C-alpha positions as CSV (number, residue, x, y, z in Angstrom):
1,M,11.6,-49.8,-39.0
2,S,11.2,-49.1,-35.3
3,D,10.4,-51.7,-32.7
4,I,6.9,-50.2,-32.2
5,D,6.2,-51.0,-35.9
6,Q,7.4,-54.6,-35.7
7,V,4.8,-57.3,-35.2
8,N,5.5,-59.8,-32.4
9,D,3.1,-62.6,-32.2
10,A,2.1,-63.5,-28.6
11,A,1.7,-67.2,-27.8
12,E,-1.7,-68.1,-26.5
13,S,-1.7,-70.1,-23.2
14,T,-4.1,-72.9,-22.7
15,A,-5.1,-74.5,-19.5
16,T,-7.0,-77.6,-18.6
17,P,-9.4,-76.9,-15.8
18,T,-9.3,-78.8,-12.5
19,P,-12.2,-79.7,-10.2
20,A,-11.1,-76.9,-7.7
21,L,-13.4,-74.3,-9.2
22,E,-15.8,-76.1,-11.3
23,D,-18.8,-73.8,-11.5
24,F,-16.9,-70.5,-12.5
25,Q,-20.0,-69.0,-14.0
26,R,-21.7,-69.1,-10.6
27,F,-18.6,-67.6,-9.1
28,K,-18.6,-64.7,-11.5
29,A,-22.2,-64.1,-10.7
30,D,-21.5,-64.0,-7.0
31,V,-18.7,-61.5,-7.5
32,A,-20.9,-59.3,-9.7
33,A,-23.6,-59.4,-7.0
34,Q,-21.1,-58.2,-4.3
35,L,-20.0,-55.4,-6.6
36,E,-23.5,-54.4,-7.4
37,A,-24.3,-54.3,-3.6
38,G,-21.2,-52.1,-3.0
39,E,-19.4,-54.8,-1.1
40,F,-16.1,-54.2,-2.7
41,D,-14.0,-55.6,0.1
42,A,-16.0,-58.8,0.0
43,A,-15.6,-59.0,-3.8
44,T,-11.9,-58.4,-3.5
45,K,-11.6,-61.2,-0.9
46,M,-13.5,-63.6,-3.1
47,L,-11.2,-62.9,-6.0
48,E,-8.1,-63.2,-3.8
49,E,-9.3,-66.6,-2.4
50,A,-10.0,-67.8,-6.0
51,A,-6.5,-66.7,-7.1
52,K,-5.0,-69.0,-4.5
53,H,-6.2,-72.0,-6.5
54,P,-3.8,-73.1,-9.3
55,D,-4.3,-71.2,-12.6
56,S,-4.6,-74.6,-14.2
57,S,-7.9,-75.0,-12.5
58,R,-9.4,-72.3,-14.7
59,Y,-9.7,-71.7,-18.4
60,L,-7.6,-69.0,-20.1
61,D,-10.5,-66.5,-20.4
62,E,-11.5,-67.2,-16.8
63,N,-7.9,-66.4,-15.5
64,I,-7.8,-63.2,-17.6
65,W,-11.2,-62.1,-16.3
66,M,-10.3,-62.9,-12.7
67,Y,-7.0,-61.1,-12.6
68,R,-8.2,-58.1,-14.6
69,Q,-11.2,-57.8,-12.2
70,L,-8.9,-58.0,-9.2
71,G,-6.5,-55.4,-10.7
72,D,-9.5,-53.0,-11.4
73,L,-10.6,-53.3,-7.7
74,H,-7.1,-52.6,-6.4
75,R,-6.7,-49.7,-8.7
76,A,-10.1,-48.2,-7.8
77,F,-8.9,-48.0,-4.2
78,D,-5.4,-46.6,-5.0
79,R,-3.6,-49.9,-4.3
80,E,-1.4,-49.6,-7.4
81,A,1.2,-52.2,-6.3
82,E,-1.4,-54.9,-5.9
83,A,-3.1,-53.7,-9.1
84,V,0.2,-54.1,-11.0
85,E,0.6,-57.6,-9.8
86,A,-2.9,-58.6,-10.8
87,Y,-2.6,-56.9,-14.3
88,E,0.7,-58.6,-14.8
89,N,-0.9,-62.0,-14.2
90,A,-3.6,-61.2,-16.7
91,Y,-1.1,-59.8,-19.2
92,E,0.9,-63.0,-19.0
93,F,-2.1,-65.0,-20.0
94,D,-2.9,-62.8,-23.0
95,P,-0.5,-59.9,-24.0
96,R,-3.0,-59.0,-26.7
97,N,-6.0,-58.3,-24.5
98,L,-6.6,-54.6,-25.1
99,E,-8.5,-53.9,-21.9
100,V,-5.7,-55.5,-19.9
101,I,-3.0,-53.7,-21.8
102,E,-4.6,-50.3,-21.3
103,A,-5.2,-50.7,-17.6
104,Y,-1.7,-52.3,-17.0
105,A,0.1,-49.6,-18.9
106,E,-1.7,-46.8,-17.0
107,V,-1.0,-48.2,-13.6
108,L,2.7,-48.8,-14.6
109,L,3.0,-45.2,-15.7
110,A,1.4,-44.0,-12.4
111,L,4.1,-45.9,-10.5
112,D,6.8,-44.4,-12.8
113,K,7.7,-47.9,-14.2
114,E,8.2,-46.4,-17.6
115,A,10.4,-49.2,-19.0
116,R,7.8,-51.9,-18.4
117,A,5.0,-49.5,-19.4
118,A,6.8,-48.9,-22.7
119,E,6.9,-52.7,-23.4
120,V,3.2,-53.0,-22.7
121,L,2.4,-50.0,-24.9
122,R,4.5,-51.4,-27.8
123,S,2.5,-54.7,-27.4
124,M,-0.7,-52.7,-27.7
125,L,0.6,-51.0,-30.8
126,V,1.7,-54.3,-32.3
127,H,-1.6,-56.0,-31.8
128,H,-4.2,-53.2,-31.8
129,K,-2.9,-50.3,-33.8
130,Q,-5.6,-50.6,-36.4
131,A,-8.3,-50.9,-33.9
132,L,-7.4,-47.9,-31.7
133,D,-8.9,-44.5,-32.2
134,A,-6.7,-41.4,-32.8
135,A,-6.9,-40.2,-29.2
136,K,-5.8,-43.6,-27.8
137,L,-3.0,-43.9,-30.4
138,G,-1.8,-40.3,-29.7
139,W,-1.8,-41.1,-26.0
140,A,0.3,-44.3,-26.5
141,Y,2.8,-42.6,-28.7
142,R,3.1,-39.6,-26.4
143,K,3.8,-41.9,-23.4
144,L,6.4,-43.7,-25.4
145,G,7.9,-40.4,-26.3
146,A,8.2,-39.4,-22.7
147,H,9.8,-42.7,-21.9
148,Y,12.4,-42.3,-24.6
149,E,13.0,-38.7,-23.6
150,S,13.7,-39.7,-20.0
151,S,16.0,-42.5,-21.3
152,D,18.0,-39.9,-23.3
153,E,16.9,-41.6,-26.6
154,A,16.1,-38.3,-28.2
155,E,15.6,-39.6,-31.8
156,K,13.2,-42.2,-30.6
157,A,11.4,-39.7,-28.5
158,R,11.1,-37.3,-31.4
159,H,9.8,-40.1,-33.6
160,A,7.2,-41.0,-30.9
161,Y,6.1,-37.4,-30.3
162,E,5.7,-36.9,-34.1
163,K,3.5,-40.0,-34.3
164,A,1.4,-38.7,-31.4
165,L,0.9,-35.4,-33.2
166,Q,-0.1,-37.2,-36.4
167,Q,-3.0,-38.6,-34.4
168,A,-3.8,-35.4,-32.5
169,Q,-2.4,-32.1,-33.8
170,D,-3.6,-30.2,-30.8
171,D,-1.9,-32.4,-28.2
172,Q,-0.1,-29.7,-26.1
173,L,1.9,-32.2,-24.2
174,A,3.2,-33.9,-27.3
175,L,4.0,-30.6,-28.8
176,T,5.8,-29.5,-25.8
177,G,7.7,-32.8,-25.6
178,L,8.6,-32.6,-29.3
179,L,9.8,-29.0,-28.7
180,R,12.1,-30.2,-26.0
181,V,13.8,-33.0,-27.9
182,V,14.0,-31.0,-31.1
183,G,15.8,-28.3,-29.1
184,T,18.3,-31.0,-28.2
185,V,18.9,-32.7,-31.5
186,G,17.3,-30.5,-34.1
187,E,18.3,-27.4,-36.1
188,P,17.1,-23.9,-35.1
189,A,14.6,-24.0,-37.9
190,D,13.2,-27.3,-36.6
191,V,12.7,-25.7,-33.2
192,I,10.9,-22.7,-34.6
193,E,8.7,-24.9,-36.8
194,V,7.7,-27.0,-33.8
195,R,7.0,-23.9,-31.7
196,R,4.9,-22.4,-34.4
197,K,2.9,-25.6,-34.5
198,L,2.5,-25.4,-30.8
199,I,1.5,-21.8,-30.9
200,K,-1.1,-22.4,-33.7
201,S,-2.6,-25.1,-31.7
202,L,-3.5,-22.7,-28.9
203,D,-7.1,-21.7,-28.8
204,N,-6.6,-18.5,-26.7
205,A,-5.2,-15.4,-28.6
206,R,-3.6,-14.1,-25.4
207,A,-1.8,-17.4,-25.0
208,R,-0.6,-17.4,-28.6
209,S,0.6,-13.8,-28.2
210,M,2.6,-14.6,-25.1
211,A,4.1,-17.7,-26.8
212,L,5.2,-15.6,-29.7
213,V,6.8,-13.2,-27.3
214,A,8.8,-16.0,-25.8
215,M,9.8,-17.1,-29.3
216,G,10.9,-13.6,-30.1
217,D,13.0,-13.6,-26.9
218,D,14.8,-16.7,-28.3
219,W,15.4,-15.1,-31.6
220,K,17.0,-12.2,-29.8
221,E,18.9,-14.0,-27.0
222,K,19.7,-17.5,-28.3
223,F,19.9,-17.0,-32.1
224,N,21.2,-13.3,-31.9
225,D,18.7,-12.3,-34.6
226,P,17.0,-9.0,-33.4
227,W,15.3,-8.4,-36.7
228,R,13.4,-11.7,-36.6
229,A,12.8,-11.1,-32.9
230,L,11.2,-7.7,-33.8
231,D,9.0,-9.3,-36.5
232,T,8.0,-12.1,-34.0
233,Y,7.1,-9.5,-31.4
234,E,4.9,-7.7,-34.0
235,E,3.2,-11.0,-34.7
236,A,2.5,-11.3,-31.0
237,L,1.0,-7.8,-30.9
238,A,-1.2,-8.7,-33.9
239,E,-2.6,-11.6,-31.9
240,D,-3.2,-9.5,-28.8
241,P,-3.0,-5.7,-29.4
242,E,-3.0,-5.1,-25.6
243,N,0.0,-7.3,-24.9
244,K,2.3,-4.9,-22.9
245,R,5.1,-7.4,-22.8
246,A,5.2,-7.5,-26.6
247,L,5.2,-3.7,-26.8
248,E,8.0,-3.5,-24.2
249,S,10.0,-6.0,-26.1
250,I,9.4,-4.2,-29.4
251,A,10.6,-1.0,-27.7
252,S,13.7,-2.7,-26.4
253,V,14.8,-4.2,-29.7
254,A,13.7,-1.1,-31.7
255,R,16.0,1.1,-29.5
256,Q,18.8,-1.4,-30.0
257,L,18.4,-1.3,-33.8
258,G,17.8,2.4,-34.0
259,D,14.3,1.9,-35.3
260,W,13.1,5.2,-33.8
261,R,9.7,5.3,-35.5
262,R,8.8,1.9,-34.2
263,L,10.2,2.8,-30.8
264,S,8.1,5.9,-30.5
265,R,5.0,4.1,-31.6
266,A,5.5,1.3,-29.1
267,Y,5.9,3.9,-26.2
268,F,2.8,5.7,-27.4
269,T,0.7,2.5,-27.5
270,L,1.9,1.6,-24.0
271,H,0.7,5.0,-22.9
272,R,-2.8,4.2,-24.3
273,L,-2.8,0.8,-22.5
274,A,-1.7,2.1,-19.1
275,E,-4.4,2.3,-16.5
276,E,-2.9,4.8,-14.0
277,D,-2.3,8.4,-15.1
278,Q,1.3,8.3,-13.8
279,E,2.1,5.3,-15.9
280,K,0.4,6.9,-18.9
281,A,2.5,10.0,-18.5
282,N,5.7,8.0,-18.2
283,W,5.2,6.2,-21.5
284,L,4.1,9.4,-23.2
285,I,7.2,11.2,-22.0
286,E,9.4,8.4,-23.4
287,S,7.6,8.6,-26.8
288,S,7.9,12.3,-26.9
289,K,11.6,12.2,-26.1
290,V,12.2,9.9,-29.1
291,A,10.1,12.2,-31.2
292,R,12.2,15.2,-30.2
293,Q,15.7,13.7,-30.0
294,E,15.6,11.1,-32.8
295,L,12.8,11.9,-35.2
296,W,13.2,15.7,-35.1
297,E,9.5,16.3,-34.6
298,P,9.4,19.1,-32.1
299,E,5.7,19.9,-32.5
300,K,4.7,16.3,-31.9
301,A,7.1,16.1,-28.9
302,L,5.7,19.3,-27.4
303,A,2.1,18.0,-27.7
304,G,3.1,14.8,-26.0
305,F,5.0,16.4,-23.2
306,R,2.0,18.8,-22.5
307,K,-0.4,15.9,-22.4
308,A,1.9,14.1,-20.0
309,L,1.8,17.1,-17.7
310,D,-2.0,17.1,-17.8
311,L,-1.9,13.4,-16.7
312,D,0.8,13.9,-14.0
313,P,1.6,17.5,-13.1
314,T,4.5,16.4,-10.9
315,R,6.6,15.4,-13.8
316,L,9.2,18.1,-13.8
317,D,11.3,16.3,-16.4
318,A,8.4,16.7,-18.9
319,F,8.0,20.4,-18.0
320,K,11.7,21.0,-18.5
321,E,11.3,19.5,-22.0
322,V,8.3,21.8,-22.7
323,T,10.2,24.9,-21.5
324,S,13.3,23.9,-23.5
325,L,11.3,23.5,-26.7
326,L,9.4,26.8,-26.2
327,V,12.7,28.6,-25.3
328,D,14.3,27.2,-28.5
329,A,11.3,28.6,-30.4
330,K,11.3,31.8,-28.4
331,D,7.6,31.3,-27.9
332,W,7.4,33.3,-24.7
333,E,3.6,33.4,-24.7
334,G,3.5,29.7,-25.1
335,L,6.0,29.4,-22.2
336,E,3.8,31.6,-20.1
337,A,0.8,29.3,-20.9
338,A,2.9,26.2,-20.0
339,Y,3.8,27.7,-16.6
340,L,0.2,28.6,-15.9
341,Q,-1.0,25.2,-17.0
342,L,1.3,23.3,-14.7
343,I,0.6,25.7,-11.8
344,A,-3.2,25.2,-12.2
345,A,-2.8,21.4,-12.4
346,N,-0.6,21.2,-9.3
347,Q,-3.0,23.5,-7.3
348,D,-5.8,21.0,-8.0
349,L,-3.9,18.1,-6.4
350,D,-5.1,16.9,-3.0
351,E,-1.6,17.6,-1.6
352,P,0.0,20.3,-3.7
353,D,3.8,20.4,-3.7
354,A,4.6,23.8,-2.2
355,K,8.2,23.7,-3.2
356,L,7.4,22.9,-6.8
357,L,4.7,25.6,-7.0
358,T,7.1,28.1,-5.5
359,V,9.7,27.3,-8.3
360,L,7.0,27.6,-11.0
361,W,5.7,31.0,-9.7
362,Q,9.3,32.2,-9.4
363,K,10.2,31.1,-12.9
364,L,7.0,32.6,-14.3
365,G,8.0,35.9,-12.6
366,D,11.4,35.7,-14.2
367,L,9.7,35.2,-17.6
368,Y,7.6,38.3,-17.1
369,I,10.6,40.3,-16.2
370,N,13.2,39.1,-18.7
371,H,11.1,38.4,-21.8
372,L,7.5,39.7,-21.6
373,E,8.3,43.0,-19.8
374,R,5.3,42.8,-17.6
375,E,6.4,43.9,-14.2
376,D,3.0,43.8,-12.5
377,E,2.5,40.2,-13.4
378,A,6.0,39.4,-12.3
379,L,5.3,41.1,-9.0
380,M,2.2,39.0,-8.4
381,S,4.1,35.8,-9.4
382,Y,6.8,36.4,-7.0
383,A,4.3,37.2,-4.3
384,Q,2.6,33.9,-4.9
385,A,5.9,32.1,-4.5
386,S,6.6,34.0,-1.3
387,E,3.3,33.1,0.1
388,L,4.0,29.4,-0.4
389,L,7.4,29.5,1.3
390,P,7.2,32.4,3.7
391,E,10.5,31.5,5.3
392,Q,12.5,32.1,2.1
393,I,14.0,35.5,2.4
394,E,15.1,35.6,-1.2
395,L,11.4,35.4,-2.4
396,H,10.4,38.3,-0.2
397,E,13.4,40.3,-1.6
398,Q,12.1,39.7,-5.2
399,V,8.7,41.0,-4.3
400,A,10.0,44.0,-2.3
401,E,12.4,45.1,-5.1
402,L,9.6,45.4,-7.6
403,A,6.9,46.7,-5.3
404,E,9.1,49.5,-3.9
405,K,9.2,51.1,-7.4
406,K,5.5,51.4,-7.7
407,P,3.4,53.6,-5.4
408,E,0.3,51.4,-6.0
409,H,2.1,48.4,-4.6
410,S,3.5,50.1,-1.5
411,D,1.4,47.9,0.8
412,L,2.9,44.8,-0.8
413,A,6.4,46.4,-0.5
414,L,5.9,47.0,3.2
415,E,4.5,43.6,3.8
416,H,7.6,41.9,2.3
417,L,10.1,44.3,3.8
418,H,8.8,43.6,7.2
419,A,9.0,39.9,6.5
420,I,12.7,40.3,5.6
421,R,13.2,42.1,8.9
422,R,11.5,39.3,10.7
423,L,13.7,36.6,9.0
424,D,16.9,38.6,9.3
425,P,16.8,41.2,12.1
426,S,20.5,41.9,11.6
427,R,19.9,43.6,8.3
428,I,19.4,47.3,8.8
429,D,19.0,48.3,5.2
430,T,15.4,47.2,5.4
431,L,14.8,50.0,7.9
432,D,16.0,52.5,5.3
433,R,13.8,50.9,2.6
434,I,10.7,50.8,4.8
435,G,11.2,54.4,5.8
436,R,11.5,55.5,2.2
437,V,8.3,53.7,1.2
438,H,6.5,55.5,4.0
439,L,8.0,58.7,2.9
440,R,6.7,58.2,-0.7
441,R,3.3,57.5,0.8
442,K,3.6,60.8,2.7
443,E,3.4,58.9,6.0
444,I,5.7,61.3,7.9
445,D,5.9,59.8,11.4
446,P,6.6,56.2,10.4
447,A,9.1,57.4,7.8
448,F,10.8,59.4,10.5
449,I,11.1,56.7,13.1
450,Y,12.4,54.1,10.6
451,L,15.0,56.5,9.0
452,R,16.3,57.8,12.3
453,T,16.7,54.3,13.7
454,Y,18.5,53.3,10.5
455,D,20.8,56.3,11.0
456,F,21.4,55.4,14.7
457,L,22.3,51.8,13.8
458,G,25.1,53.1,11.5
459,G,23.2,53.3,8.2
460,S,24.2,55.9,5.7
461,L,21.3,58.3,4.9
462,G,21.3,60.3,1.8
463,D,21.3,64.1,1.9
464,K,17.5,64.3,1.4
465,A,16.8,61.6,4.0
466,R,19.2,63.2,6.5
467,G,17.6,66.6,6.0
468,F,14.2,65.0,6.5
469,V,15.3,63.4,9.9
470,N,17.1,66.5,11.1
471,K,14.2,68.7,10.4
472,L,11.9,66.6,12.6
473,E,14.3,66.0,15.5
474,S,13.9,68.6,18.2
475,P,16.1,69.3,21.2
476,M,13.0,70.1,23.2
477,V,11.1,67.5,25.2
478,K,7.4,67.1,24.6
479,V,5.8,65.4,27.6
480,P,2.5,63.9,26.4
481,K,-0.6,65.5,27.9
482,R,-2.3,62.1,28.0
483,P,-1.1,60.1,30.9
484,L,1.0,57.0,30.3
485,T,-1.3,54.8,32.3
486,M,-0.7,51.2,33.4
487,D,-3.1,50.1,30.7
488,L,-1.1,51.8,28.0
489,L,2.1,50.5,29.5
490,K,0.9,46.9,29.4
491,R,-0.5,47.2,25.9
492,F,2.3,49.1,24.2
493,V,5.4,49.3,26.4
494,F,5.9,46.2,28.6
495,S,8.4,43.7,27.2
496,T,6.6,40.6,26.0
497,K,9.1,38.5,28.1
498,M,7.8,40.1,31.3
499,Q,5.9,37.7,33.5
500,N,3.1,39.8,35.0
501,D,2.6,37.4,37.9
502,V,6.2,37.7,38.9
503,S,5.7,41.5,38.9
504,R,2.6,41.1,41.1
505,V,4.6,39.1,43.6
506,F,7.2,41.8,43.9
507,G,4.6,44.5,43.9
508,T,2.8,42.8,46.8
509,I,5.9,42.2,49.0
510,K,7.5,45.6,48.4
511,P,5.7,47.5,51.1
512,A,6.5,44.8,53.7
513,L,10.2,44.9,52.9
514,V,10.8,48.7,52.5
515,Q,12.0,49.0,56.1
516,W,14.1,45.9,55.8
517,V,15.9,46.9,52.6
518,G,15.9,50.7,53.3
519,E,18.8,52.9,54.2
520,S,18.8,56.1,56.3
521,R,19.9,59.4,54.8
522,R,22.9,59.4,57.1
523,K,24.4,56.7,55.0
524,Y,24.7,59.1,52.1
525,G,25.5,62.1,54.4
526,L,22.2,63.8,53.6
527,G,20.5,66.4,55.7
528,R,17.4,68.5,55.6
529,R,19.2,71.2,53.6
530,D,19.8,68.6,50.8
531,R,16.1,68.1,50.0
532,V,15.4,69.4,46.6
533,K,12.6,72.0,46.5
534,F,10.4,71.4,43.5
535,K,9.4,75.1,43.4
536,E,12.9,76.0,42.1
537,Q,12.7,76.8,38.4
538,L,15.0,74.1,37.1
539,A,14.5,72.1,33.9
540,F,15.1,69.0,36.0
541,N,12.3,69.9,38.4
542,N,9.8,70.8,35.7
543,L,10.4,67.5,33.8
544,Y,10.4,65.5,37.1
545,K,6.9,66.8,37.9
546,Q,5.6,66.5,34.3
547,I,6.8,63.0,33.8
548,G,5.7,62.0,37.3
549,A,2.2,63.2,36.6
550,S,2.3,61.4,33.2
551,L,3.1,58.2,35.0
552,G,0.3,58.6,37.4
553,Y,2.1,59.7,40.6
554,D,-0.2,61.5,43.0
555,R,2.8,62.2,45.2
556,L,6.3,62.2,43.7
557,P,9.1,60.4,45.5
558,E,11.2,62.9,47.6
559,L,14.3,64.1,45.9
560,W,17.6,64.6,47.6
561,R,20.6,66.4,46.3
562,K,24.1,64.8,46.6
563,S,26.7,66.8,44.7
564,D,28.9,63.9,43.6
565,Q,26.1,61.5,42.6
566,R,26.1,60.5,39.0
567,G,22.7,60.8,37.4
568,L,19.6,59.9,39.4
569,I,19.2,56.8,41.5
570,N,16.7,55.2,43.8
571,G,18.6,55.5,47.1
572,A,16.4,52.9,48.9
573,L,15.9,55.6,51.5
574,V,13.5,55.4,54.5
575,P,11.3,57.3,53.9
576,E,11.5,56.5,50.2
577,G,13.2,58.9,48.0
578,M,15.7,59.5,45.1
579,I,19.1,61.0,45.0
580,V,20.2,63.3,42.2
581,G,23.7,64.7,41.5
582,D,24.4,68.4,40.9
583,E,25.4,67.9,37.3
584,L,22.0,66.5,36.3
585,L,20.0,68.7,38.6
586,G,21.5,71.8,37.1
587,S,21.6,70.5,33.5
588,G,19.7,72.1,30.7
589,R,19.8,69.0,28.5
590,E,16.2,68.3,28.5
591,K,16.3,65.0,26.6
592,H,18.9,63.5,28.9
593,I,16.8,64.6,31.9
594,A,13.7,63.1,30.3
595,F,15.2,59.7,29.7
596,I,16.7,59.4,33.2
597,V,13.7,60.6,35.0
598,G,11.3,58.5,32.9
599,K,13.3,55.4,33.5
600,Q,13.8,55.9,37.2
601,L,10.3,56.9,38.0
602,F,9.1,53.8,36.2
603,L,11.4,51.6,38.3
604,F,10.2,53.4,41.4
605,L,6.7,51.8,40.8
606,A,6.0,49.1,43.4
607,P,6.3,46.0,41.1
608,F,9.8,47.1,40.0
609,Y,11.1,48.9,43.1
610,L,13.1,46.0,44.5
611,A,14.5,45.2,41.1
612,A,16.1,48.6,40.9
613,I,17.9,48.4,44.2
614,R,18.8,44.7,44.9
615,P,20.8,42.2,42.9
616,L,19.3,39.1,41.2
617,S,20.4,36.8,44.1
618,D,18.4,38.9,46.6
619,L,15.4,38.9,44.3
620,Q,15.5,35.1,44.1
621,A,15.6,34.9,47.9
622,F,12.7,37.4,48.2
623,F,10.6,35.3,45.9
624,L,11.3,32.1,47.8
625,L,10.4,33.8,51.0
626,A,7.1,35.0,49.5
627,A,6.4,31.5,48.1
628,S,7.1,29.8,51.5
629,L,4.8,32.3,53.2
630,V,1.8,31.2,51.1
631,Q,2.9,27.6,50.5
632,P,4.4,26.4,53.8
633,E,5.3,23.0,52.2
634,L,8.0,24.9,50.3
635,E,9.8,25.7,53.6
636,F,13.6,26.0,53.2
637,D,16.6,26.7,55.4
638,R,16.9,30.4,56.1
639,D,19.8,32.2,57.7
640,D,19.3,34.9,60.3
641,H,19.2,37.6,57.6
642,S,16.5,35.8,55.7
643,E,14.6,34.9,58.8
644,R,14.2,38.6,59.7
645,A,13.0,39.4,56.2
646,F,10.5,36.5,56.4
647,K,9.2,37.8,59.7
648,D,8.6,41.2,58.1
649,L,6.6,39.5,55.3
650,R,4.5,37.5,57.7
651,K,3.9,40.5,59.9
652,N,2.9,43.0,57.2
653,I,1.2,40.9,54.5
654,K,-2.3,39.9,55.6
655,G,-5.9,39.9,54.4
656,D,-6.4,40.8,50.7
657,D,-2.7,41.3,50.2
658,L,-2.0,37.7,51.3
659,G,-4.7,36.4,49.0
660,R,-3.2,38.4,46.1
661,L,0.2,37.1,46.9
662,Q,-1.0,33.5,47.1
663,H,-2.8,33.8,43.7
664,A,0.3,35.3,42.0
665,V,2.8,32.8,43.5
666,G,0.5,29.9,42.5
667,K,0.3,31.0,38.9
668,V,4.1,31.4,38.7
669,M,4.7,28.0,40.4
670,A,2.2,26.3,38.1
671,N,4.6,26.5,35.2
672,D,6.5,23.4,36.4
673,G,8.2,25.6,39.0
674,N,10.3,27.1,36.2
675,I,11.0,30.6,37.6
676,D,13.3,32.5,35.4
677,L,13.9,35.8,37.4
678,G,16.9,36.6,35.2
679,T,14.7,37.0,32.1
680,W,12.1,38.9,34.1
681,L,14.8,41.3,35.4
682,E,16.0,41.9,31.8
683,S,12.4,42.5,30.7
684,V,12.0,45.1,33.5
685,E,15.2,46.8,32.4
686,D,14.1,46.9,28.7
687,T,10.7,48.3,29.7
688,A,12.3,51.0,31.8
689,N,14.5,52.0,28.9
690,R,11.5,52.2,26.7
691,V,9.7,54.5,29.1
692,G,12.8,56.8,29.2
693,F,12.9,56.7,25.4
694,I,9.2,57.6,25.0
695,Y,9.8,60.8,27.0
696,C,13.2,61.8,25.4
697,D,12.4,60.5,21.9
698,D,16.1,60.1,21.1
699,L,18.0,56.9,20.7
700,K,21.4,58.6,20.9
701,V,20.5,60.2,24.2
702,A,19.4,56.8,25.6
703,Q,22.7,55.3,24.5
704,D,24.7,58.1,26.1
705,Y,23.0,57.5,29.4
706,L,23.3,53.7,29.3
707,Q,27.1,54.1,28.7
708,N,27.4,56.1,32.0
709,E,24.5,54.5,34.0
710,P,25.3,54.4,37.7
711,Q,23.1,51.4,38.4
712,T,22.3,48.5,36.0
713,L,19.8,45.8,36.5
714,S,21.2,43.0,34.2
715,L,24.6,41.9,33.1
716,R,24.0,42.7,29.4
717,S,26.2,45.0,27.5
718,V,25.2,48.5,26.4
719,D,25.1,47.3,22.8
720,E,22.7,44.5,23.7
721,R,20.4,46.8,25.6
722,M,20.4,49.4,22.8
723,K,19.7,46.7,20.2
724,A,16.6,45.8,22.1
725,L,15.6,49.4,22.4
726,A,16.2,50.1,18.7
727,E,14.0,47.1,17.8
728,Y,11.2,48.6,20.0
729,A,11.7,52.0,18.3
730,V,10.4,50.7,15.0
731,S,7.8,48.3,16.4
732,D,4.1,48.6,15.6
733,R,3.4,48.9,19.3
734,Y,5.6,52.0,19.6
735,R,4.1,53.6,16.5
736,T,0.6,53.0,17.8
737,L,1.6,54.5,21.2
738,R,2.9,57.6,19.5
739,N,-0.5,58.1,18.0
740,E,-2.2,57.4,21.3
741,L,-0.1,60.0,23.1
742,N,-0.2,62.5,20.2
743,L,3.6,62.4,19.8
744,S,3.5,61.7,16.1
745,V,5.2,64.2,13.8
746,G,4.2,65.5,10.4
């Protein structure tokens, strides 16, 4: 029998009162009055004063009342230490007084004086066990259990906790305590039994479910019994069908045990419980993978993967599973539907994934080509992919290859062939392909210009294509009747790199510097007899006059013959004029004459005159002189040579000319002062070559001249300059200009 069941009689103290506190009843009434009035400090002081008298001056019951009352007051105001002392005094007078025992035990426990509290509680159980209700008995036994547990007396603690539970089966603290000590000294079955008691005592189904999950975890981890763990998790799910933790645990153990049906079901249930579409899709994909890989249920798996894609169209892993299943089944129409379904779902997203959609359209196109034999649908699919990623040259290639075969899709073919050219200008095969598309469309002039450019760049024309080009090429020059006006030049010929304001600056200062930069005829040894008479019936004279009129010359520059001069040059003569050699003057090669004359007459125009006769360093100096004329704050050190040029500018540029110069310089300088005259000079040269080409209509002639050109403007190689000209020769601007000038063939 335990010590809490043993009966220990407590001796009852007696006292003979002394005269010190004779009228105790009146004293009790005074204390009661103070308490009723809320004067607790006064009541406490009265009791403490009374306690100073010897206990022998009061009867037993009076001492018990006084010390218990004092303990209650101290306890009420959180003075536990004083309360303990008061209750101890009361307890010494009567260890069987239930009110004293309860209060004394509670304050001892609050001060963590468990050993003394345990003695007091045992006294209460010895003397009052039969009189205590179940709640009080359960409390006492539970407190004793906690004391024994902390004292490492596990068996006594277990016995006390069990006594507590006999009085109150739902006492969670007692159950928890019992579970702890049983875990220390009991068998696994004992632990489980206690835990089940604890779980059954819980009112909340969710709490019971989570407790069962924890118990399942112990079966799995501590007792290495996954089958019992799985059953316990199922119990938890029965308590709360929406317990995700239980489902996840079922899935984990089911996978470990190879219970694929239960695993698939757990994943599917998790999908139903998920709130976000992405999470739903994730669990559904996991369930479907098990259905396909372990349960051999492809139809069920396919339905699951498709539903997952509806929920989260970004899940490519699910789509790969779908396509794999459909490919296995050779269900090409089903695969088509799957592609279209995923494409539509992704297109509906707030921020569609362009790369994903591109892949889907491309794969759909492959399906149409390789299995469904529907080229038109493939073409449209590839076109959609290309539209999403227009910088991907491979996508344009797929569209072009299909579209080239079908006349009804020639517009699409041209669109994507031009895109290929834009992305990779080094590829010349696209010129051949574009030309052939135009030829099939019976668009003779564009077919001609693309195929002849392809041929010039080294492409290999077939016999038919070469025959077509040769038939349209003519050795004769056709000067357009419509003038090549400045408006047409700006719209269709000028290089896009040409800064018009720079051209205006040089066009404005040119008349003021003609004398300064000019040379006399004597420098070249020219006399009056060397002046070329335009009335002479020479091919050169005829083309010189026709091209000059086309370019808007009212009065052509004077022409001087110098027998050893190569080609035609601006001699920077005063008065202005050009110098031509005997070889060109007497030549009958009209195309060569047309290119040279067209180019040189263009460069003779005021905005470009200085560019044709002076090096880049001089042009830079001229621009700075012009800028300092209209913006004096830009003054810079000038040598004697520059000073004389500046004086000519200041003397000859006045009035409206000065205003125009100021405006043009201001616009050029507004660009952070970044004046790139080198690029401007290259653009002038490219434009001059274009003008010559427009009149000669032959790239090979242009190349021949550039290889022997007596004067060059830039430092670029002939190949670089011809590459730029060939690019212009197939441009939309050039094609449009041919129509404007009635130069088109066919």
